[in-house]
C-alpha positions as CSV (number, residue, x, y, z in Angstrom):
1,M,100.0,175.0,116.4
2,E,103.9,174.8,116.8
3,K,104.0,177.5,119.3
4,E,101.5,175.9,121.4
5,L,103.5,172.6,121.5
6,E,106.7,174.2,122.0
7,A,105.2,176.2,125.1
8,T,103.9,173.0,126.4
9,A,107.3,171.3,126.0
10,I,109.2,174.1,127.7
11,G,106.9,174.0,130.7
12,G,104.7,176.9,129.9
13,R,101.0,176.8,129.5
14,A,99.4,176.1,126.1
15,P,96.7,178.6,125.2
16,P,93.3,177.4,126.4
17,A,91.6,174.8,124.3
18,K,87.8,175.7,123.4
19,S,86.1,173.2,125.4
20,S,85.0,172.6,129.0
21,P,87.6,172.8,131.7
22,V,87.6,169.1,132.5
23,G,88.1,168.3,128.8
24,K,90.8,170.9,128.3
25,S,93.2,169.4,130.9
26,K,92.5,165.9,129.3
27,I,93.2,167.3,125.8
28,E,96.4,169.0,127.1
29,T,97.7,165.8,128.6
30,I,97.0,163.9,125.3
31,N,98.8,166.5,123.4
32,F,101.7,166.6,125.7
33,S,102.1,162.8,125.9
34,K,102.1,162.8,122.1
35,L,104.7,165.4,121.9
36,Q,106.8,163.6,124.5
37,R,106.7,160.6,122.3
38,C,107.6,162.5,119.2
39,K,110.5,164.2,120.9
40,E,111.8,160.9,122.3
41,A,111.6,159.2,118.8
42,E,113.3,162.2,117.1
43,T,116.0,162.3,119.6
44,K,116.5,158.4,119.2
45,M,116.8,158.9,115.5
46,L,119.2,161.7,115.6
47,E,121.4,159.7,118.0
48,E,121.3,156.8,115.5
49,E,122.2,159.1,112.6
50,K,125.1,160.5,114.7
51,K,126.5,157.0,115.3
52,K,126.1,156.1,111.6
53,A,127.8,159.4,110.6
54,A,130.6,159.2,113.0
55,P,132.8,156.7,111.4
56,A,132.1,158.3,108.0
57,R,133.5,161.7,109.2
58,S,136.6,160.2,110.9
59,Q,137.3,158.5,107.5
60,I,136.9,161.6,105.7
61,R,139.4,163.3,108.0
62,R,141.9,160.5,107.2
63,G,141.4,161.4,103.4
64,K,139.6,158.0,102.5
65,T,136.9,158.4,99.9
66,R,135.1,155.1,100.9
67,A,133.2,157.2,103.4
68,L,131.2,158.7,100.5
69,V,129.5,155.3,99.7
70,P,126.0,155.1,101.1
71,S,126.0,153.3,104.5
72,S,123.3,150.7,103.3
73,S,126.1,149.1,101.0
74,S,128.8,149.0,103.6
75,A,129.0,145.9,106.0
76,D,128.8,146.8,109.8
């Protein structure tokens, strides 16, 4: 299943679904749009995590141990 999604994401063709040609293109379109939304959401989450982690990493480099406190307790 994952290989099918990866092939579609890269721009390749996914293996044909077991249905009529008309239904197949509709299924591929739905799967691709779902995959696209998942990728966008994942990218957004990773970017937010990087933004939250960046100050912590810089504080650790300076030798401050406060960076080890969970971000939920620190004031932004």
